[in-house]
C-alpha positions in Angstrom: 6.2 -16.2 -10.4 7.8 -13.2 -8.4 9.5 -15.2 -6.1 11.0 -12.5 -3.9 7.2 -11.0 -3.6 6.3 -14.6 -2.1 9.5 -13.9 0.1 8.4 -10.4 0.9 5.2 -11.3 2.0 6.4 -14.3 4.5 8.4 -11.8 5.8 5.5 -9.1 6.0 3.7 -11.8 8.5 6.4 -11.9 10.6 6.3 -9.0 12.6 2.9 -9.1 12.6 2.9 -12.5 14.3 5.7 -10.9 16.7 3.2 -8.0 17.4 0.8 -10.4 18.6 3.1 -12.8 20.4 4.4 -9.7 22.3 0.7 -8.7 23.8 0.8 -12.3 25.3 4.6 -12.4 26.6 3.8 -9.1 27.4 0.7 -10.3 29.6 2.7 -13.1 31.4 4.6 -10.2 33.2 7.5 -10.0 30.8 9.0 -6.4 31.2 8.1 -4.2 28.0 11.1 -3.1 26.6 13.9 -4.6 24.4 14.0 -5.7 20.8 10.4 -7.4 21.5 9.0 -3.7 21.9 11.2 -2.6 19.2 9.3 -4.6 16.7 6.1 -4.2 18.4 6.0 -0.6 17.6 6.1 -1.2 14.1 5.2 -5.0 13.4 1.2 -4.4 13.0 2.6 -2.6 9.8 3.1 -5.7 7.9 -0.6 -5.3 7.3 0.2 -2.4 5.2 2.5 -4.4 3.3 0.0 -7.0 2.6 -2.6 -4.2 1.1 0.5 -2.8 -1.2 1.4 -5.9 -2.5 -2.7 -7.2 -3.2 -2.7 -3.9 -5.1 0.1 -5.3 -7.4 -0.5 -8.9 -7.3 -4.5 -8.0 -9.1 -2.8 -5.0 -11.3 -0.1 -7.3 -12.6 -1.9 -10.3 -13.1 -5.0 -8.8 -14.9 -3.3 -6.1 -17.2 -4.5 -8.1 -20.3 -8.1 -8.7 -19.2 -10.9 -6.2 -20.0 -14.5 -6.6 -20.5 -17.7 -8.2 -18.7 -16.4 -11.9 -18.8 -13.0 -11.2 -17.5 -14.6 -8.9 -14.7 -16.8 -12.0 -13.8 -13.5 -14.7 -14.0 -11.5 -12.0 -11.9 -14.5 -12.1 -9.1 -14.7 -15.6 -9.1 -11.0 -16.3 -8.8 -11.2 -13.8 -5.7 -13.8 -15.8 -4.3 -12.5 -18.6 -4.3 -8.7 -17.7 -3.1 -10.3 -15.4 -0.4 -12.9 -17.5 1.4 -11.3 -20.9 0.6 -8.6 -20.2 2.7 -10.7 -17.8 5.4 -13.9 -20.3 6.3 -11.6 -23.2 7.6 -10.5 -20.4 10.3 -13.6 -19.0 10.8 -14.6 -22.3 11.6 -11.8 -23.2 13.9 -12.8 -19.6 15.8 -16.1 -20.6 16.0 -15.4 -24.0 17.7 -13.0 -22.1 19.9 -15.0 -19.7 21.3 -18.0 -22.3 21.8 -15.4 -24.5 23.5 -13.9 -21.7 25.6 -15.7 -18.3 25.7 -19.7 -19.1 25.0 -20.6 -16.0 26.5 -19.1 -13.8 23.9 -20.9 -15.8 20.7 -23.8 -13.7 21.3 -21.9 -10.5 21.0 -20.4 -11.6 17.3 -21.1 -10.1 14.2 -21.9 -13.1 12.5 -22.9 -11.9 9.3 -20.0 -9.5 8.7 -17.6 -12.2 9.9 -19.1 -15.2 7.6 -19.5 -12.5 4.2 -16.9 -9.9 4.9 -19.2 -7.2 3.6 -20.2 -4.6 5.9 -23.8 -3.2 6.4 -23.8 0.3 4.3 -26.7 1.6 6.8 -24.8 0.8 10.2 -21.7 3.0 11.5 -18.1 2.1 12.0 -18.8 0.2 15.1 -19.4 -2.8 12.9 -15.2 -2.7 11.7 -14.3 -3.3 15.0 -12.0 -6.3 15.3 -13.8 -7.5 18.5 -17.1 -7.8 16.7 -15.3 -10.3 14.2 -15.5 -14.0 15.1 -12.0 -13.9 13.7 -10.4 -10.2 14.8 -8.2 -10.2 12.0 -10.2 -10.9 9.4 -10.4 -6.8 9.9 -8.3 -6.7 7.0 -9.8 -9.3 4.6 -12.8 -7.1 4.9 -11.2 -3.7 2.9 -9.4 -6.7 0.6 -13.1 -7.5 -0.5 -14.5 -4.1 -1.0 -11.0 -3.5 -3.0 -11.5 -6.8 -5.4 -15.4 -5.4 -5.9 -14.2 -2.3 -6.8 -11.4 -3.4 -9.3 -13.9 -6.0 -11.0 -15.9 -2.8 -12.0 -12.6 -1.5 -13.3 -12.0 -5.1 -15.8 -14.9 -4.3 -17.7 -12.9 -1.4 -19.0 -10.4 -1.2 -21.0 -7.1 -0.7 -20.0 -5.8 2.8 -20.5 -9.5 3.6 -18.9 -8.0 1.7 -15.8 -4.9 3.8 -15.4 -7.2 6.9 -15.6 -9.7 5.5 -13.1 -6.4 4.6 -10.8 -5.6 8.3 -10.7 -8.3 9.7 -10.5 -9.0 7.4 -7.1 -6.2 8.6 -5.8 -7.1 12.0 -5.6 -10.2 11.1 -4.5 -8.8 9.5 -1.7 -6.6 12.2 -0.6 -9.1 14.7 -0.9 -11.1 12.4 1.1 -8.7 12.0 3.8 -7.7 15.6 4.3 -11.5 16.6 4.6 -12.1 14.2 7.3 -9.2 15.1 9.2 -10.7 18.4 8.9 -14.1 17.4 9.6 -12.5 15.1 12.9 -14.3 11.7 11.5 -11.5 10.3 13.1 -11.4 11.3 16.5 -12.8 9.9 19.7 -16.2 11.5 19.4 -17.0 10.6 16.2 -15.2 7.5 14.7 -17.2 4.7 15.6 -20.4 6.7 15.6 -19.5 7.8 11.8 -20.9 6.1 8.3 -19.0 3.9 6.7 -18.4 6.8 3.7 -14.9 8.0 4.9 -13.8 5.2 7.2 -14.4 2.5 4.5 -15.2 3.3 1.0 -12.8 6.4 1.4 -10.8 4.9 3.8 -6.8 6.1 3.8 -6.0 2.0 4.0 -7.5 2.0 0.3 -4.5 4.2 -0.9 -2.0 1.5 0.0 -4.2 -1.0 -2.6 -4.1 2.2 -5.4 -0.3 2.1 -4.2 0.0 -1.1 -5.3 -1.4 -0.9 -9.1 0.6 1.8 -9.3 3.9 -0.2 -8.7 2.0 -2.8 -11.3 2.1 -0.2 -13.8 5.9 1.1 -13.3 7.2 -2.8 -13.2 5.4 -3.2 -16.9 7.0 0.0 -17.9 10.3 0.1 -16.9 13.7 -1.5 -15.2 13.7 -1.2 -11.6 17.1 0.1 -10.3 19.2 0.0 -7.0 16.7 -2.3 -5.4 19.2 -2.9 -2.3 18.5 1.4 -1.8 15.0 0.5 -1.9 15.5 -2.1 0.9 17.4 0.4 2.8 14.6 2.8 2.1 11.9 0.4 3.8 13.9 -0.5 6.8 14.8 3.2 7.5 11.4 4.1 7.4 10.1 1.1 9.7 12.8 2.7 12.0 11.4 6.3 12.1 7.5 4.6 12.2 8.2 3.3 15.5 10.3 5.9 16.7 7.1 8.3 16.2 5.2 5.2 17.9 6.9 5.4 20.7 7.6 8.9 20.8 4.2 10.7 19.5 1.7 7.7 19.9 2.7 5.9 23.4 2.7 3.1 20.7 -1.0 3.3 19.9 -0.1 4.3 16.1 -2.1 1.1 15.1 -6.0 2.5 16.5 -7.9 3.8 14.1 -7.9 7.3 15.3 -4.3 7.7 13.6 -5.3 5.7 10.3 -4.0 8.7 8.3 -1.2 9.0 10.0 -0.3 5.5 9.9 -0.9 5.1 6.1 1.2 8.0 5.3 3.9 6.8 6.7 3.8 2.8 6.7 2.7 3.4 2.5 6.3 4.9 2.1 8.0 2.0 3.6 6.0 -0.7 1.8 6.4 1.0 -1.4 10.4 0.6 -0.6 10.1 -3.0 0.2 8.0 -3.9 -2.8 10.6 -2.2 -5.5 13.0 -4.2 -3.6 11.5 -7.2 -4.6 10.2 -6.6 -7.7 13.6 -5.0 -8.9 15.2 -8.7 -7.3 13.1 -10.4 -9.3 13.6 -8.1 -12.6 17.2 -9.3 -12.2 16.5 -12.7 -12.1 18.1 -13.1 -8.5 16.3 -15.8 -6.6 17.2 -16.9 -2.8 15.4 -21.1 -2.4 12.9 -20.3 -4.8 11.0 -23.4 -4.0 11.2 -22.7 -0.4 10.1 -18.8 -0.7 7.1 -20.3 -2.9 5.6 -22.3 -0.3 6.5 -19.7 2.8 4.6 -17.0 1.0 1.7 -19.2 0.0 1.4 -20.7 3.6 1.2 -16.9 4.3 -2.6 -16.6 4.5 -3.0 -19.3 6.7 -0.5 -18.4 9.1 -1.8 -14.8 9.1 -5.3 -16.1 10.0 -4.3 -18.8 12.4 -1.8 -17.1 14.6 -4.1 -15.4 16.9 -5.9 -18.4 17.1 -2.8 -20.5 18.3 -1.8 -18.2 20.6 -5.2 -17.9 22.3 -5.2 -21.7 22.7 -2.0 -21.8 24.1 -3.5 -19.4 26.8 -6.7 -21.7 27.1 -5.1 -24.9 27.5 -2.6 -23.3 30.5 0.5 -22.8 28.6 1.1 -19.1 28.9 0.8 -19.9 32.8 2.9 -23.0 33.0 5.4 -20.6 30.9 5.3 -18.2 33.2 5.8 -20.6 36.1 9.0 -21.9 34.8 10.4 -18.7 33.3 9.8 -20.1 30.2 8.2 -17.2 28.3 10.6 -16.2 26.3 11.4 -19.3 24.7 8.5 -21.0 24.9 7.0 -18.1 22.6 9.8 -18.4 19.9 9.3 -22.1 19.8 5.0 -21.6 19.5 5.7 -19.1 16.5 8.3 -21.5 14.7 5.1 -24.2 15.2 2.6 -21.9 13.8 5.2 -20.6 10.9 6.0 -24.6 10.3 2.0 -26.0 11.1 0.9 -23.4 8.4 3.0 -24.2 5.8 2.1 -27.5 5.9 -1.8 -26.6 6.0 -0.9 -24.7 2.8 0.8 -27.7 1.3 -1.9 -30.0 1.9 -5.1 -28.4 2.6 -5.4 -24.8 1.4 -4.1 -25.6 -1.7 -6.7 -28.3 -2.4 -10.1 -26.3 -0.8 -8.7 -23.2 -3.3 -8.9 -25.6 -6.4 -12.4 -27.3 -5.0 -13.6 -23.7 -4.7 -12.1 -22.5 -8.3 -13.9 -25.5 -9.7 -17.4 -25.0 -8.0 -17.2 -21.3 -9.5 -16.2 -22.5 -12.6 -13.0 -20.9 -13.1 -11.3 -23.9 -13.6 -7.5 -25.1 -12.7 -5.2 -22.8 -10.9 -2.7 -21.0 -12.5 0.6 -20.7 -11.8 0.3 -17.2 -10.7 0.9 -15.4 -7.2 -1.8 -15.0 -5.8 -3.4 -12.2 -3.5 
């Protein structure tokens, strides 16, 4: 069941939650310093860990599948998993926008927000999180693209897939080098660029591909020294935070620095994933059922946390906490509430919606393999 990988998914979601919570805390007048700022400097990298885990999960769960029928089943499973979890929160976001920010409804790209498939003829501007009804869904746009590309690979034999991944890594590296040389990721060019280098050959693709390579490594070899890999991941995260604060003034998360972000975070993510896989190979699990629930609820936690944080502001909670000098404590409790409600939603709603989507798409009963 790869219990520790489920735990890692949850642990990777926590700094993302802290990252967006920090923005609300600082908007209340709390100084931008201390442990919260330290987490903020690297917290957005939880998304990069998600991408690597996603690549691993897909490779691991499809290594025995090949051929057109298998590709079709894979894509239908991915559609069921992605949209059954996403569309309910898209509808919730639509409701909150209508209730509190109706003037923003016309500024959203509803076609992209609904399908998660960008217009290939449009520029990179469409990928701005602010254009989406649910801004954090920008990551799902890359996920869907990767699923579509991987579905094509499943149509071929497994050995051909390994060669294709190796070629894809080489192409992505060369594309990234060329894009950096050509200034694609500069302030003047980024948003007006086509999707070729910012999406189809984006550095983020390397994180998915790294996950695939880890999947092959996991099948062939025993992963030794999991604790050392964990320490490596932690050390890289500390370095990233320092680099972000020192050289990027805390703005490494901006699209202009994506190639540097991926270069650094892919190393940290590989360390964390090898730690989790090494423990799973050794059969060492801590509270496995709890880990599976928390890992399973990560999707809901990721999609809903900014909605909850925004809602707390809309109904005046943030201002009330500020007036009573309870901002830090209040947002700690709010974060715990978001985690708890996400776990409950996963157990009693999301799983049933997922199963219903699978039946609707003709891919049968949900298996007990982990989902990405």
